[in-house]
C-alpha positions in Angstrom: 0.8 6.2 -1.1 -0.5 3.5 -3.6 -1.6 6.4 -6.4 -0.1 7.2 -9.8 1.0 10.5 -8.0 4.1 10.6 -5.6 2.4 11.3 -2.0 3.5 14.8 -0.4 2.3 14.6 2.4 2.4 17.0 5.9 1.1 14.8 8.9 0.0 17.1 11.5 -0.5 16.7 15.3 0.1 17.9 18.3 2.2 15.6 20.7 1.6 12.0 22.2 -1.4 12.0 18.7 -0.1 9.1 17.2 1.9 10.7 15.0 4.7 7.6 15.1 2.1 5.1 15.1 1.0 6.3 11.6 4.7 6.5 10.0 4.9 2.9 11.3 2.1 1.8 9.7 3.3 3.8 6.6 6.5 1.8 7.0 4.5 -1.7 6.7 2.6 -0.7 3.9 5.8 0.1 1.8 7.4 -2.7 3.1 4.5 -5.0 1.7 5.1 -3.7 -2.0 8.6 -4.3 -2.1 10.4 -1.0 -1.2 12.7 0.3 1.4 11.6 3.2 4.1 13.6 6.0 5.7 12.7 7.8 8.3 15.1 10.9 9.8 14.8 12.5 12.7 16.9 15.6 13.4 19.2 14.5 16.5 20.5 11.0 17.3 18.2 10.9 20.7 15.0 10.9 18.5 16.0 8.7 16.3 17.3 6.2 19.1 14.0 6.3 20.2 12.0 5.6 17.1 14.6 2.9 16.5 14.1 1.1 19.7 9.8 1.5 19.1 10.3 0.3 15.5 12.3 -3.0 16.9 9.5 -3.3 19.6 6.9 -3.1 17.1 7.9 -4.9 14.3 9.4 -7.6 16.7 8.3 -11.3 15.0 8.0 -10.2 11.4 10.1 -10.4 8.8 11.0 -6.4 8.7 15.0 -6.0 9.2 15.3 -2.6 10.9 18.5 -0.3 10.9 19.8 2.9 12.5 22.6 4.9 10.9 23.4 8.2 12.7 26.6 10.5 12.4 28.2 8.7 15.7 27.6 5.2 14.3 31.2 3.7 13.7 33.0 3.4 10.7 33.1 -0.3 10.7 28.8 -0.3 10.9 28.1 2.5 8.5 30.1 0.7 5.9 28.2 -2.6 6.7 24.7 -0.6 7.1 25.3 1.5 3.7 26.4 -2.1 2.1 23.7 -3.7 3.6 21.1 -1.1 2.1 22.5 -0.5 -1.4 21.7 -4.9 -1.7 18.2 -4.4 -0.5 18.9 -6.2 3.0 17.1 -3.5 4.9 13.5 -2.7 5.0 13.4 0.3 7.6 16.4 3.1 8.1 16.2 5.3 10.5 18.7 7.8 11.6 19.6 11.4 11.1 21.1 13.9 8.3 23.1 10.7 7.6 20.5 9.3 5.9 21.0 11.2 3.2 24.8 11.5 2.9 26.4 11.1 -1.0 27.6 7.9 -0.2 24.3 6.0 1.2 22.4 4.2 -2.0 19.0 2.6 -1.7 18.1 -0.1 -3.6 14.9 1.1 -3.8 13.9 3.6 -1.4 9.8 3.8 -1.7 8.9 5.7 1.1 10.7 8.6 3.0 9.1 10.2 6.7 10.8 13.2 8.3 9.6 13.8 11.5 9.7 17.1 13.0 10.1 18.8 8.9 10.7 22.0 10.4 13.9 20.8 11.7 15.2 20.7 8.3 15.9 22.7 5.4 14.0 22.4 1.7 17.5 20.8 0.1 17.9 18.5 3.4 14.3 16.8 3.1 14.9 17.0 -0.9 18.4 15.1 -1.0 17.1 12.3 0.8 13.9 12.0 -1.1 15.6 12.3 -4.6 17.4 9.1 -3.2 14.8 6.8 -4.5 13.3 7.0 -8.2 9.8 7.0 -6.6 10.0 7.5 -3.1 6.6 9.1 -1.5 7.5 12.1 1.5 6.0 12.3 4.5 6.7 14.8 6.7 5.2 15.3 10.4 5.2 18.0 12.6 3.4 19.3 16.0 5.0 23.2 14.8 4.6 23.2 11.1 6.1 25.8 9.5 5.0 29.0 7.5 5.7 27.6 4.3 4.8 24.1 4.3 1.1 25.6 5.4 1.1 27.5 2.4 1.9 24.9 0.1 -1.0 23.6 1.5 -3.4 26.5 0.9 -1.9 26.1 -3.1 -2.3 22.6 -3.5 1.6 21.6 -3.7 1.4 19.8 -0.5 -1.6 17.3 1.2 -1.7 17.5 5.1 -3.7 15.8 7.6 -4.1 16.5 11.3 -4.4 14.2 14.2 
């Protein structure tokens, strides 16, 4: 993450190997360098689980964490979007709502996509392109063949837990 080139990495590991903890450590490191982080999950239930775990793990820190889902009330969505744009939120966790056109980040530095095989290429790019210098970490227990092919040709770094 502290290289001149942006990170484009797949973190591969079976269920229960610790991918989520690795992502939280990366989000904290991203916070320390002064940037916002986004963690996108394919379902509301998984996003809520990540949010609850992040709140528990980062309890006692100064991190401001928010949850943005399609089912979030309009008033709450408006408040979250304003806070993201103004830089008051350090970590945003959510679903497809994270890359909506009206979601603006003040300084997006790290995008983490859980279960990357559940998102299309354009969806992953749509979120990562919300930041001028956003590193991308994708996580999966079952990586898609396209991702594995990219790692073979050197376009995608891969780490295995």
